[in-house]
N, C-alpha and C positions, 0 to 999 in steps of 0.2 A: 539591480532594482531592489527597493526596500520591500520587506515582507509586510510592513504596515498597510492595512487595508485590503490585502489579498484575501480572497475566499478560498479556503482549503478544506477539502473533504478527506478525512482520514478513516480508513477502516481498520478493524482490530484495535479500536481506540481505548478500550477499557483497562488495558494492562500492558506491561512490557514496553516494547519499542513504541507501539501506538500511543500509549498514554504519555510517554516522554515527548513524542512529536506534538501531541495536542497541547500539552503544557508549555512547550517551548514556543510554538507558533502563537499561542495566545499571549504569552509574555512579550513577544516581539510585535504585537499589534495586529495580528491577523484575525480574520473572522473564520471560525472553525466549525465545521459540522463533524461531530464525532459519532462513528457508527460501530455498533457491536451487538452481540446477542446477550451480553452480560449486563442485566439491568442494574445490579448493585454497583458494578464497576463504572457504568455510565453515570449513575447518581452521585458518585464520589467526585466527578469532575465538576469544575465550576469556572465561570468566567462571563463577563458581560457580553462578549461576542461569541458565545458558545451555543450551538444547537446540538443537543444530544439526541440521538435517534436510534431506536432499536430496529435492526434489520439483519436478516440472514443473507449474506452476500451471495450465497449459492442458489438462492431462489430468484428466478428471472424477473418476476414482477417486483419483488422487494428491491432488487438491485437497481432496476430502472427507476423505481419511485424515489430511491434515496438520491440519485444523481439529479433528477428533476426537482426534487424538493430543495436541495442545496442551492440550485440556480434560481429557483423561484423565491426562496426565503431571503437570500442575500442580494439578489439581482443579477448575479453572474456566478460562474465557477471558474476560478483561475487554476487551481491545482487539484488533481485527483491522486491521492496517495493510497495505492492498493497495498495495504500492509497486513490485512487479516490472513491468518494462516494456522494450520494445525500441524502438529508434529507427532507422528506415531512411529515408534521404532519396533520393527518386527522383520524377521527373515521372510523372504517371499513365500516360502513353503508353509509358513506359519501365520501369514497375514490374513486376517479375516477379510473376505471380499467386500463386505459392507463398510468396514473401516477404511479400506483402500479407496473405495469409491467416494466416500465422504471427504477424505483428505483431498482427492483430486478436485472434487466439486468446489471446495472452499479455496484451495490454494491456486488453482488454475482456471476453472470455469468462472469462479467469482470475479476475478479481474476482467476476464473477457466480457462478462455480462455488464459490468460497469463501464468498460471502455467503449463498447458498441453504442452506448447512449452518450457518453461524454465526448467522444471524438467529433461527431457532427455538431453537437451543441457548442463546443469550444471553437470549432472552425467557423460557425455562423457568427459568433461574437467577436471574431478576429484573432483568436489565439488562446493558448492555454498550455498546460504542462501536466503530463501524466508520469508518475513515478511508481515503479513496481519494486517491491522488496524482493530481492533475489537471494541466492545462497550458492556458495561453492559446492554444496551438496549436489547441485545440478550437473556437475561434471566429474565428481569424485568417485561415484559408484561405491560409496562406503557401505560396509556391512550393516544390514538392518535399516538402511535409509532408502530402500528401493522406491517406495511410494513418495516420500518427501522429495527425494532427488529427482524423480521423474516429473513431479509437479513443478519444481523450480526450473528444470531444463525446458519444459514446455513453456513456462512463463517467460524465460529468456527469449525463446523464438517468437513468442507473441509480441514481446516488446520490440524486437527488431522489425518484425513485419508491420506492426502498427506505425512505427516511425516512418517507414517508407511510404505507407499509404497516406500519411499526413504531410508529406513534403509539399511545401508551397502554401500551406494553410495557416502557418503560424502556430501550429500545435506541435510541441516537442514531446517525445516519449523516451524515457530513460529508465535505467535500472539502478538500484542501490544494493550493494552487498554489505550488510552491516558488520559481518564477522560474528564470532561466537558471543552471544549476549545473554545475560541472565533473564530468564523468563520461566513461565510455567513448564515449557517444554525443554528448557536447558538451564536448570537452577544453579549449576556449578560453573557456568561460563565465566571467563575472566573479566568481562567488561559490563558495566551497568548500562541500562537502556538510555540514560541521559547522555552517555558518551557518543551515541549515534547522532544526536541532534545537531551538532555543529556542521556535519557533512550534509545532513538533510536541509539545514538552513541555507548553506551555500548553494545547493542544487536549486532551491526555490528562488533565491535571490538572483542567481546568475542565469536562470533558465538552463541549468547544467552546463554552464560555460558556453552557451550558445550552440551546443551540439545536440543532435537528436540521434537516437538509436544506440547511444553509448551507455555502458555500464560502469559505474564508479564504485570503488571500494571505500569503506569508511576510513577516514584519515587517522582514526585512533589505532588502526591495526599496525 
């Protein structure tokens, strides 16, 4: 199915992969709600079918409001792309508890808060697609990636669970592993954020190949 006309909500939209997703979806004719806490980054985005919205995805009220706003503003919500994330590298014995908790709240609880509102909303409208940005760090147990890896492992399980709970509703839930990508948290990565867009576009166009509960690796890897 064409992306043209689809309503897509992207979190973490002001930079990195999120920004590339917003720009790509807009160029392909989608209606996009871009969400972030970075006012300057949001202000730099532009497009006739763009709704920029500041929200902290880890705040229950803000997360619920952003989902409802997207559906109200555009008339429906076809795709929720949970992409917002933090990356803090620290050994567990040296990890500040507040930083650990903040990372889990953004990377794991944030998607949960958005999904719990989007899932019934999409089911009521007859279908939809939720895509969660995952990472191989969720299974690697890499040094100093305890918090980040734990958040992505949790999000993987959340993705699989949600897909089962939505069986028969027309709502698909999938994950995307983009691979090492240049961003504020990984400036020396080998690929540019724009390299992730073709896979994301295919996932949206195809409903992730008609599959739900499946995790896809970026085809650029």
